[in-house]
N, C-alpha and C positions, 0 to 999 in steps of 0.2 A: 331501457326508459321509452316512451310512447313519443311521438312527434305528426303532429296531424292539422295539417291546414284547415281552419274553418271558415274562412271569408277571401276572400279577393275580390274587392270592389274597387275600379280604378287603381287610383296607385296606393291604398290601403290593403293590407294583409292581417290575417289573425291567425296565430294557433294556439291548438291546446297540447300541452305537455303535462305528459305523467309521470311521475318517475314513481317506480315503486320503494314500500318502504326499506325494504332489503338492500336496495342502492345508498338511501340514506344512511342507513346501519352503518355498513363498510366505510363511509365516508366520514361519519364520527369515530369511527374506532379509530382508524388511521390518524386523525387529528388528534384523540386521545393518547395514542402511542407516542404521537412525538412532543405532546403536552408534557406527558411524566417525565422528560430529560430537561423537561428546561423551568418546572415550577421548583418551590422549594417549599415544604410543608413541614413544620412541626410535628417529631414523631415520627419521620419517613426519611431514610438517607436518599443523598440524590440519586434519580433514575431509578429508584425501588418504591414509589407510588404506585401501589394499584391502582391499576386502569376503573375497577367498577367501584372504587373512592373518588379517583377524576371525575367519573360520569357522575356522582353523586354531586358534588362541588360544582362542577363547570359544566354539565352533562347539557343543558338548556341553551347556553351561552355558547357554544362550541356549534351545538346542533344548527342555530342560527346563522353563524357563520358560513358553517358547509352548507345550510343553502343557499345566501348570497352568492356564494360561490359556484355551486352548481349551475343559478340561476344566469348568471353572467357568461358563463362558459357556454350556457345552449344557447342564447342568444345568439353570441359570437358564431356557433357554431350554424344557426339556421341561415342567419346571414352570409357566412361561408359559401355554404351547401347550393343555396339559392343562388348565388351570385347577385345578391342585392347590394344598392347604394344605399342607405338608408340617408333620409332627408332630416330625421329626427331621431331621439334616443329610442329606444324600444319602450314600449310601455304595459309593466307588468300590472296585470290583476291577480293576486290570491284571492283563496278563500273567503269569504267574508263570513263563514259561521263560525265564530271562536272554537265551538265542540270539536269540529272537524281540523281548524288549525292548530290546536290544543296536543291533539293525536298527531299529526303531524311530526310538534317537537319534540314528542316524547317517543316519537318512532314507533307508532303504534297505526299508523296509515300511509297508505299511500298521498305524496304531494300532486294534486292537480292545479295547473295554473294556468293564464290566458295568457300570452303576449301579443300587444299589437304594434304593428311598425309601418311606415309611409315611407315608400321608396321611392326614388328619382327614378322617372323615365329613362328609356333607352334613348340616346341622343344620337342622330343621323348627322353627322359634320357636313356642313356646305364644303363645295370645293372653292377653296379660298382662291385660287388663280383668277378664276372669274369677277372677281370683285373688281369692280371699276371706281374709284377715288380721286377728288381734285383737292391737292393741298392748296389753300390759298395765302399769299405770303404777300411782306408788304415791304417797302426800304424805308428806312429811318432818313426822312429829308433832312437837310443841314437846318433848314428854319425851323423846324421840330426840336432840333437841337437848341440853337438858340434862345428858342421860348422854354424851353425846360430850366436852360441856367439863366435867362432872366427871372425866372418863379425862382429857382433856388436863392438868386441874390435876394428877390424882394421876401423871402422867410428870413433873411439874416441882415435884413435892415435896420440899423443901428436907431435907438429911437435919443431923443434927448429935449427934457424939461422945455415947456414954452415957459411964454411970461406970463406972472400971474394972472393978470387981468386977459389972458390971450381965451378966446372962445373956441370950444374942441371943432374940429372939422372931420369930415370922413376921412380915414387913411387914420387920423390919430390915434394913440393909444391912452385908454383912462385906464387909473384904476379905482374902482367903485366898492363901497358897500352898500348894501340895501335889504330892506324890510319888506317882504312881499304878503297883501292882505287881501283875502276875497271875503265881502262882507263886513270890512271891518276888523275880520278874524286872521290872525298870522298861521299860515298853513307850514306842514313840513315840508322843507325844502325851500322855502321860499325865503331864507336867510342866508347871509352871507357876509363874509369880512375881505377887505384889500382882494377882490378879483381883478386880474387884468382884461381888459375888453378893447379890440381895436375896432373903433367905425367902420361900418362897410362890412364886417366880416363874417356877418350872418350867423353868428355862431348863438345868438341870445333869441327868445321868441321873437316871431314877427314885430315891429313898429316897437319893441325896443330901444334898439342903436338907434334909430332915425329921432327918438325923442328926445337925447342927448347931443345932439349936433348945436352946439352952441354954449353947453353949458362950460363955466369955467370951475379950475380949481377951489375946493371950499363949498362950491355951491351944492344946495339939497334941491331936487327937484322930484317931482312926483311922476312918474309912468304908469300910463295906463294900458295895457293890453290884454286881449283875448286868447287862451291858449289855444291851437287848432283843435278841431273834432278829433283829428286823429294823434296828439297827446299822447306820449307813451303811458303816462301815468292817468288810469282812464280815471280817477276820483277830480282832477284837474281839465281835464278835456271838456272846450267847449267857454268854461267860465273865465268871467273878465277878473281879472286881479289888479290891484294898486300896486305900486312897487315905490316906498320912498328911496331916492337913492342917493346918496352921498358921492359927492366927486372928491377923491383924495389927491389926483392928480390929471396932468394932462400935458403928454408926451408926441411931441411931432416927428413923424421918421423921416431919418437923413437918408441921404442916397450911397447906394453901394457902386462903384467902379468896376466893372467886370475887366480887370485886367489879372495878371499875374500875382499881385500880391493876397487878390480875395482869394485866389486857388491854394493858396499857399496858404491862406487860416483855415481851409476846409482840408488841410495835410497833402495837395497837391501839387505839383513841382511848377506848373505853370496853369496858366488858361489853356492852352492847348491840351493838354493832360485832363484838364477837368473837364473838357469838352468831350473828349476821347473815352473816357469814366462816363459821361453820361448816354454817349450815343449807346455804347457798348451794353449798357445797363436796360437801355429802349430797345435793342436788339433783341435782349435776352425775353425782354416781357414781349414782344412782336412773336415770337419764336414758341414762347409760351403757349400765345393764344392763336398762332397755327396749327400747333401740335393739339390743343383741346377741341378745335375745328374739325381737324382731319379725324381725330378719335370719333367723336360725333357721329362723322359721316360713317365710318365703321361699325359703330353698335347700333344706328337706324338700318344698315344694310344685313348683319347680323341679328337682329332683331324679324326682318322681312323673310328673312331665309331659314329660321329655326321656331316654328310652330307648333307647340305642342304644351300640352296642360302640364303647367309645372304641380308639385305640392301642392296642396292647401293649407298645410300648416304655415310652410315657410310664406307662402304668401300672405298669409293672415298676420303674420309674426310683424313682418315687413310693412303690410298696410296698417296696424298701430302705432308702428315706430314714426311710418311717416304722417299720418293724422295728429299723434300728437305733436309733433311739430307746427302742423299746419294751425292746429286749436290754439298752441302758444304764441304762436305769431300773432294769429288776430287779434289774441285778447292782450298783447303788449304793444299793439297798432292803436289799441281801443277800434277796433274795425268787426264787420258781422262780415256772413256770405252775402249779404243784399251788397253790401258796400263792395264785394265782388263782382255783383252783377249774376248770381247763382244762389242756389240753396245749399242747405246739406247734406240732403240725398245725394243731389245731382254731383256735389264737390265729392262725396266719398264715393261714389260711383267711378267719377276721373280718378281720384288717388287710387283707389283700386289698381285700375287700370295700369298707373305708374308702377305699384308695387310687382304688379304679374309681369311685368316687362322687366323690373331689375331682375326677380328673381330666374328669370329665363336668361337671361343674358347671364347672369351670375352662376348660373350652371352650363351656360356654352363655355365659356372663358375657363372656369373646371376644369372640365371635358377636355377643351382642346391642349390645356397646360398639363392633365395626366397622358392624355394618348400620346404626347411630343416631348415627354420630360422634360419638362419646363419648372424650374424650381428657384427657389429664392434662396443663396445661403445664407447662413448668420452670419458672416462676415457683414454682406451687405446689409443686413439687418441692425447691425452693429453702427455702420455709418450712419446710417438712415436715423439713428437716435442721436449719435454725436452731433449730427446736422440741429435736429429738435432740441439739442441742450443748448448750443450755442445761440439759439434765441431767447434764451435768458441769463444774459451775463451774470458772473457773480452766484448762479444757482443750478450751475453746470453738473456737478453732484447730487443735488437732489435731485433733479430732473433724469440723472443715469438710472439712481437708485431706484425712483420709483418705477421704469419701466423692467428693471433687474429684478422686482420684488412683483410684479403685476403680469401675469402671461397674457390677459385679454389686454391689454396696453401694448404690447409686445406684437398681436395677434393684429392689431390695427396698425401697425409700420408694416406688416408684411403683406396685409392683404394687396394694399397700393402696390408695391413693388412688384407684388405676382401678379397683378391686372395688366400694369405697364410693359412687361416683360411678353406674357402675352399677347398685347396688342402690336408691338414691335412686329412679334414672328411671323402676325398675319397682313401688317403691311409689307414684311418681304415678299410674302406671296402673292399677294394683290398690285394692281395694276394702280399704280399712283404718278398723276400730272399734276404741274404745277401752275398754278397762274397767281400772275402780279394784281394787285386791288389796292387802292388808296386804303388810307388806315382805316380810314371810316368805315368800310365796309368788312374789313377785316376785325374789328373790334363791335361790330353790329351784333346786337342780342339776336338769338336763334329763340323761335316760340319751344323747339324741343329742348332747349337747355337744362331745365327742371325736370326732364323725364332720363337724362343719359345717367347711364348704372355708373 
């Protein structure tokens, strides 16, 4: 066998492989010899079928299998011998001439093909001990716990029917049925029966709830509203609709006493225990936000410290994924690039940069993990899947079976676990200081949030 490198362009490599017909014949004969002990053919005792007869019956199919196996083995040897890390699966190009290919399959001609590879560049890792980061933290204030407890109480307020002739006020809960029309024609999604609606909640189209203030049970009103220009249903965006609304009932909100009895209704022993649970949940939210901010800082530093050209194919695949999401989101919001203050070409340039960053950071994190033997165990993956399954009460087994049968889904669980482990490893080496900030600063959006890997 002769293997010759024909191209070395950036991260692209191409090799020409020539396999003598004699080598293919040897592989074919070996396979046919093993096959004679496995097949059952009328007229022959087990294991006594002549190889020549097998060649006549199965020669072409077995040769195709032998070629496939040889190509796979040769590609693996090329990668191993050259110490390559592949960015994509090898691309094999077989002879296009049918006569030539037929001669190979029949064992009369040498096999000549090319294999194209795209490799991952060698990555020189930075000294992580030189990285300095600042962890932002915030304390959970007592008044925030009280506000959260009050919001919880408001969400659990009881409602009682108002007098028959009582007018609806902001804060009241109505049960309504309606039919919406545009230019006199009912439209899809504009009709509903017995829908609960709390006035002032802002859950309906702007202006809809305001026009029902003062309505009484049994009353029918015409509510006229204009759908927002950014309404998710593009066929309705910006259009004016008239809704014939019938108020079935009007209920007034009651008061909820923040006491032990309220806590017990929610399954807690006392109001103090409820507030403690709320505080712990808020602490967890703050800690998660603090971690996210710190990780974003770290990724920015890794990005600045590791500048190299990533494999073009990986960048293009990542860009396509990002771009599909961007276009889909704009379409769902009925917005254009002009609405975002840009145009399509500028947006593509921006998102190609994001794709480039993501691929580079992914390769850097993978390199760190490999060089430091950082691995995610099957047990850790299983625990993560169990946690996901618990998010679907009553369907836990269904979720578990899905992951068990779907390797790609399992990989989607393993990848973020691996990333977090690598991040933890770097943070142990880096210098991390801590600064207490107000809650608003901790939760302030960063412009770089969308760029994080």
